[in-house]
C-alpha positions as CSV (number, residue, x, y, z in Angstrom):
1,M,3.7,29.6,-4.4
2,G,1.9,28.6,-7.6
3,W,2.9,25.0,-7.2
4,L,1.8,24.9,-3.6
5,D,-1.6,26.4,-4.4
6,E,-2.2,23.9,-7.2
7,A,-1.0,20.9,-5.0
8,E,-3.1,22.1,-2.1
9,Q,-6.3,22.4,-4.1
10,S,-5.9,19.0,-5.8
11,C,-5.1,17.3,-2.5
12,E,-8.1,18.8,-0.7
13,A,-10.3,17.9,-3.7
14,G,-9.1,14.3,-3.6
15,E,-7.8,14.5,-7.1
16,C,-4.0,14.7,-6.6
17,V,-2.3,12.0,-8.8
18,L,1.2,12.9,-7.8
19,S,3.1,10.2,-5.8
20,L,3.8,10.8,-2.2
21,D,7.5,10.7,-2.9
22,A,7.1,13.4,-5.7
23,L,5.1,15.6,-3.4
24,I,7.7,15.4,-0.7
25,S,10.7,15.9,-2.9
26,V,9.3,18.7,-5.0
27,G,7.6,20.4,-2.1
28,S,10.9,20.3,-0.1
29,K,12.7,22.1,-3.0
30,H,10.0,24.8,-3.1
31,L,10.2,25.1,0.7
32,V,14.0,25.9,0.5
33,V,13.2,28.7,-2.0
34,L,10.4,30.1,0.1
35,E,12.5,30.0,3.3
36,K,15.4,31.9,1.5
37,F,12.9,34.5,0.2
38,E,11.3,34.8,3.7
39,A,14.8,35.4,5.2
40,C,15.6,38.0,2.5
41,I,12.5,40.1,3.0
42,A,12.8,40.0,6.7
43,K,16.0,42.1,6.3
44,N,14.6,44.7,4.0
45,P,15.1,48.3,5.2
46,L,11.5,49.4,4.5
47,G,10.1,46.9,7.0
48,L,7.8,45.3,4.3
49,K,6.4,41.9,5.2
50,P,4.9,40.2,2.2
51,S,3.0,37.0,2.9
52,V,5.1,33.9,2.3
53,P,3.3,30.5,2.6
54,V,6.2,28.8,4.4
55,A,4.1,27.4,7.3
56,P,1.4,25.9,5.1
57,L,4.0,24.1,2.9
58,R,5.7,22.7,6.0
59,Q,2.4,21.4,7.2
60,W,1.6,19.7,3.9
61,I,5.1,18.2,3.7
62,G,4.6,16.8,7.2
63,R,1.2,15.3,6.1
64,W,2.8,13.8,3.0
65,R,5.7,12.3,5.0
66,A,3.2,10.8,7.6
67,A,1.2,9.3,4.7
68,A,4.3,7.8,3.1
69,A,5.4,6.3,6.4
70,E,2.0,4.7,7.0
71,A,1.9,3.4,3.4
72,E,5.3,1.7,4.0
73,T,4.1,0.1,7.3
74,L,1.1,-1.4,5.3
75,G,3.5,-2.9,2.8
76,L,2.9,-0.3,0.1
77,G,5.5,1.8,-1.6
78,R,5.9,5.6,-1.3
79,D,5.2,5.8,-5.1
80,I,1.4,5.6,-4.5
81,S,-0.5,8.7,-5.4
82,Y,-2.0,11.0,-2.7
83,K,-5.4,10.3,-4.3
84,Y,-4.9,6.5,-3.7
85,W,-3.8,7.3,-0.1
86,Q,-6.9,9.3,0.6
87,K,-9.2,6.6,-0.9
88,N,-7.6,3.4,0.5
89,I,-5.6,4.3,3.6
90,E,-6.5,7.7,5.2
91,L,-8.6,7.2,8.3
92,P,-12.0,8.9,8.6
93,E,-12.2,11.7,11.1
94,E,-14.7,9.7,13.3
95,V,-12.2,6.9,13.6
96,I,-9.3,9.2,14.5
97,K,-11.4,10.9,17.2
98,A,-12.5,7.5,18.6
99,Q,-8.9,6.3,18.7
100,K,-7.7,9.3,20.7
101,W,-10.7,9.2,23.0
102,F,-10.4,5.5,23.9
103,Y,-6.6,5.8,24.3
104,T,-7.0,8.5,26.9
105,A,-10.0,6.9,28.5
106,E,-8.1,3.6,29.1
107,K,-5.5,5.5,31.0
108,L,-7.9,7.5,33.1
109,I,-10.6,4.9,33.7
110,K,-9.0,3.4,36.9
111,K,-8.8,6.8,38.6
112,V,-12.3,8.1,37.9
113,E,-15.2,8.0,40.2
114,V,-18.2,5.8,39.6
115,T,-20.4,8.7,38.7
116,R,-17.9,9.9,36.1
117,L,-17.8,6.4,34.7
118,V,-21.4,6.8,33.6
119,K,-20.4,9.8,31.5
120,F,-17.4,7.8,30.1
121,T,-19.7,5.0,29.1
122,N,-22.1,7.4,27.4
123,D,-19.3,9.2,25.5
124,G,-17.8,5.9,24.5
125,E,-21.1,4.7,23.1
126,R,-21.4,7.9,20.9
127,H,-17.9,7.4,19.5
128,I,-18.7,3.7,18.7
129,E,-21.9,4.7,17.0
130,A,-20.1,7.4,14.9
131,V,-17.4,4.9,13.8
132,D,-20.1,2.3,12.9
133,A,-22.1,4.9,11.0
134,C,-19.2,5.7,8.7
135,R,-18.4,2.0,8.0
136,S,-18.9,2.5,4.3
137,S,-16.0,5.0,4.2
138,W,-13.5,2.8,6.1
139,P,-10.4,2.6,3.8
140,R,-9.7,-0.7,2.2
141,F,-6.2,-1.2,3.6
142,R,-7.2,-0.2,7.2
143,H,-10.6,-2.1,7.4
144,R,-9.2,-5.0,9.4
145,S,-7.4,-2.8,12.0
146,I,-10.4,-0.5,12.4
147,Q,-12.6,-3.6,12.9
148,H,-10.3,-4.9,15.6
149,S,-10.3,-1.6,17.4
150,F,-14.1,-1.5,17.0
151,V,-14.4,-4.9,18.8
152,K,-11.9,-3.8,21.5
153,W,-13.8,-0.6,22.2
154,N,-17.1,-2.5,22.6
155,M,-15.5,-4.9,25.0
156,L,-14.2,-2.0,27.1
157,L,-17.8,-0.7,27.3
158,V,-18.9,-4.1,28.4
159,E,-16.4,-4.0,31.2
160,W,-17.5,-0.6,32.3
161,C,-21.2,-1.5,32.2
162,E,-20.6,-4.7,34.2
163,F,-18.7,-2.6,36.8
164,L,-21.6,-0.1,36.9
165,E,-24.0,-3.0,37.3
166,S,-22.0,-4.4,40.2
167,T,-22.0,-1.1,42.0
168,A,-25.6,-0.2,41.2
169,S,-26.6,-0.4,44.9
170,D,-24.1,2.4,45.7
171,L,-25.5,4.8,43.2
172,V,-28.6,7.0,43.5
173,Q,-31.0,5.9,40.8
174,A,-31.4,9.4,39.5
175,E,-27.6,9.8,39.0
176,R,-27.3,7.0,36.4
177,P,-29.3,6.7,33.2
178,H,-31.4,3.6,33.1
179,H,-29.9,2.3,29.8
180,V,-26.4,2.4,31.2
181,A,-27.0,0.5,34.4
182,T,-28.9,-2.4,32.9
183,M,-27.8,-5.8,31.6
184,E,-29.6,-5.1,28.3
185,L,-26.9,-2.7,27.4
186,I,-24.2,-5.2,28.3
187,A,-25.9,-7.8,26.1
188,Q,-26.2,-5.3,23.3
189,Q,-22.5,-4.4,23.4
190,L,-21.5,-8.0,23.6
191,G,-23.6,-8.7,20.6
192,I,-21.9,-5.8,18.7
193,A,-18.5,-7.1,19.7
194,R,-19.4,-10.7,18.7
195,D,-20.6,-9.5,15.3
196,G,-17.5,-7.4,15.0
197,L,-15.3,-10.4,15.6
198,E,-17.1,-12.3,12.9
199,D,-16.9,-9.4,10.5
200,A,-13.2,-9.1,11.3
201,L,-12.6,-12.8,10.6
202,V,-14.4,-12.7,7.3
203,E,-12.6,-9.5,6.3
204,E,-9.2,-11.0,7.3
205,I,-9.9,-14.1,5.1
206,K,-10.7,-11.9,2.2
207,M,-7.7,-9.8,2.7
208,V,-5.4,-12.8,2.9
209,R,-6.8,-14.1,-0.4
210,R,-6.4,-10.7,-2.1
211,M,-2.8,-10.5,-0.9
212,K,-2.1,-14.0,-2.2
213,V,-3.5,-13.2,-5.6
214,R,-1.7,-9.9,-5.7
215,K,1.6,-11.5,-4.7
216,A,1.1,-14.2,-7.4
217,D,0.5,-11.5,-10.0
218,R,3.5,-9.5,-8.9
219,L,5.7,-12.7,-9.1
220,K,4.3,-13.5,-12.5
221,K,5.5,-10.1,-13.7
222,R,9.0,-11.0,-12.5
223,T,9.1,-14.5,-14.0
224,C,10.9,-15.1,-17.3
225,S,8.6,-16.9,-19.8
226,N,11.6,-18.6,-21.4
227,C,14.0,-19.7,-18.6
228,G,11.7,-19.5,-15.7
229,T,14.0,-17.2,-13.7
230,T,12.0,-15.3,-10.9
231,G,13.2,-12.0,-9.5
232,P,12.4,-10.7,-6.0
233,L,9.4,-8.5,-5.4
234,S,11.7,-5.6,-4.7
235,Q,12.9,-5.8,-8.3
236,V,11.3,-3.9,-11.2
237,S,9.0,-6.0,-13.3
238,F,10.6,-7.8,-16.3
239,A,10.2,-6.3,-19.7
240,Y,7.3,-7.7,-21.7
241,C,6.7,-8.6,-25.3
242,G,5.3,-5.7,-27.1
243,G,3.1,-7.9,-29.3
244,C,1.4,-9.3,-26.2
245,R,0.2,-5.9,-25.1
246,H,-3.2,-6.5,-26.6
247,S,-6.7,-5.8,-25.4
248,A,-7.5,-9.5,-25.6
249,V,-4.6,-10.4,-23.2
250,A,-4.8,-9.4,-19.5
251,R,-1.7,-7.5,-18.3
252,E,-0.7,-10.3,-15.9
253,H,-0.6,-12.8,-18.8
254,W,1.8,-10.8,-20.9
255,T,5.0,-12.8,-21.7
256,R,8.0,-11.3,-19.8
257,Y,11.7,-11.9,-20.2
258,C,14.7,-11.4,-18.0
259,S,16.9,-10.6,-21.0
260,E,16.8,-9.9,-24.7
261,A,18.5,-13.3,-25.3
262,C,15.6,-15.1,-23.6
263,Q,13.1,-13.1,-25.6
264,R,14.7,-14.1,-28.9
265,A,15.0,-17.7,-27.8
266,H,11.4,-17.8,-26.8
267,W,10.3,-16.3,-30.1
268,L,12.1,-18.9,-32.1
269,A,10.9,-21.6,-29.7
270,G,7.3,-21.0,-30.7
271,H,6.1,-17.7,-29.3
272,K,6.1,-16.3,-32.8
273,D,3.1,-18.5,-33.5
274,E,1.3,-17.6,-30.3
275,C,1.9,-13.8,-30.0
276,P,-1.4,-11.8,-30.5
277,C,0.4,-9.4,-32.9
278,V,1.1,-12.3,-35.3
279,R,-2.3,-13.8,-35.1
280,N,-3.9,-10.4,-35.8
281,E,-1.8,-10.1,-39.0
């Protein structure tokens, strides 16, 4: 119960540095203990029912499992911290609400009456405005997908507005807000969608560049400085020269070796004259 309380507080405060895997594995072990205790006290002859936080722990474990699954779909490992997940992956509440609303609206839109479509359009606008207002809190690894959804939602509004415009003669003027039934709104939503497409393209280019740099750095950590052997990205980074671990040398530039034999050979081949630890002496 103490572990759960501490983990829950740190997660809610956005300060939990434990990895998702650790939270799931340790939490599962504690859950087994709590479930056994709950089963024991349920059989006590006095009918006592002490509070056992089994349900909250199950909910947290479910949340951590979902976070780990999403991290894996984005190409990240389950070893990332929950704090990293919250900052770079977890979707803002406004985006989640918009996703659910537009998902449902797309299914219902063909069956609703024209007068209800006016309300759909107004509600859709409010969701889009809320998502746009929280743009600064969009997580880094989800920015592109949110932007694509943002464009799609605007285009849906354009379709609904165009349909309303085409059926304007069948509606009583008082039943439809003026800003919904005008081409100005259509032009506005098209402009937002167009800007969104441009933003998405720029963000995608940036993301591709970041991924290339990140992949190059990861490969560099798995490339032997002596024989040039390169290991797969799934492999643990090669061991590095302790002397190169210096403030003047960036981590990605540390010399790494696939074996102790290669490290000794590289040292004799000239690294002993280049290693920061030797130069400092």
